[in-house]
C-alpha positions as CSV (number, residue, x, y, z in Angstrom):
1,X,-29.5,-39.1,-36.0
2,X,-26.6,-37.0,-34.7
3,X,-26.4,-39.3,-31.6
4,X,-29.8,-38.1,-30.4
5,X,-32.5,-40.4,-29.3
6,X,-36.3,-39.8,-29.8
7,X,-36.7,-38.1,-26.4
8,X,-33.8,-35.6,-27.0
9,X,-35.2,-34.8,-30.5
10,X,-38.7,-34.2,-29.0
11,X,-37.2,-32.0,-26.3
12,X,-35.2,-30.0,-28.9
13,X,-38.4,-29.5,-31.0
14,X,-40.3,-28.2,-27.9
15,X,-37.5,-25.8,-27.1
16,X,-37.5,-24.5,-30.7
17,X,-41.2,-24.2,-30.7
18,X,-41.2,-22.2,-27.4
19,X,-38.3,-19.9,-28.6
20,X,-39.6,-19.0,-32.0
21,X,-43.3,-19.8,-32.0
22,X,-45.3,-21.8,-34.5
23,X,-45.6,-19.0,-37.1
24,X,-41.9,-18.3,-37.4
25,X,-40.7,-21.9,-37.7
26,X,-41.7,-22.3,-41.4
27,X,-40.0,-19.0,-42.2
28,X,-36.8,-20.0,-40.5
29,X,-36.8,-23.5,-42.2
30,X,-37.3,-21.8,-45.6
31,X,-34.5,-19.4,-45.2
32,X,-32.3,-22.2,-43.9
33,X,-33.1,-24.2,-47.0
34,X,-32.4,-21.3,-49.3
35,X,-29.0,-20.8,-47.6
36,X,-28.1,-24.4,-48.0
37,X,-29.1,-24.3,-51.7
38,X,-27.0,-21.2,-52.3
39,X,-24.0,-22.7,-50.5
40,X,-24.2,-25.8,-52.7
41,X,-24.5,-23.8,-55.9
42,X,-21.5,-21.7,-55.0
43,X,-19.5,-24.8,-54.1
44,X,-20.3,-26.4,-57.4
45,X,-19.4,-23.2,-59.3
46,X,-16.1,-23.0,-57.6
47,X,-15.3,-26.7,-58.3
48,X,-16.2,-26.3,-62.0
49,X,-14.0,-23.2,-62.2
50,X,-11.1,-25.1,-60.6
51,X,-11.5,-28.1,-62.9
52,X,-11.9,-26.3,-66.2
53,X,-10.0,-23.1,-67.0
54,X,-12.0,-20.4,-68.8
55,X,-12.1,-20.4,-72.6
56,X,-9.2,-18.6,-74.2
57,X,-6.9,-19.2,-71.2
58,X,-4.2,-21.8,-71.3
59,X,-2.2,-23.0,-68.4
60,X,1.5,-22.3,-68.6
61,X,3.7,-25.3,-69.3
62,X,5.2,-26.9,-66.3
63,X,9.0,-26.8,-66.3
64,X,10.8,-29.6,-64.7
65,X,14.4,-29.3,-63.8
66,X,16.7,-32.2,-63.0
67,X,18.2,-31.9,-59.5
68,X,21.9,-32.5,-59.1
69,X,22.6,-35.6,-57.1
70,X,23.3,-34.8,-53.5
71,X,26.4,-36.3,-51.9
72,X,25.9,-37.8,-48.5
73,X,27.7,-35.9,-45.7
74,X,30.2,-37.8,-43.6
75,X,29.5,-37.6,-39.9
76,X,33.0,-38.5,-38.7
């Protein structure tokens, strides 16, 4: 996982435990989970809004213009 072996993961867990203490780790994990959920919800809302225009709104028609043929330039 993330290129880490079991020993590196254990060392990282020990460092986190020493820095934050056993009581704060569940709080930190919970707030991290809430942040991830909120981020995913906002991303899905944005993608829905992009894919479907709001009711009553219509997209303007796309105008296509024919380009005039371009004559190649002579180098000599």
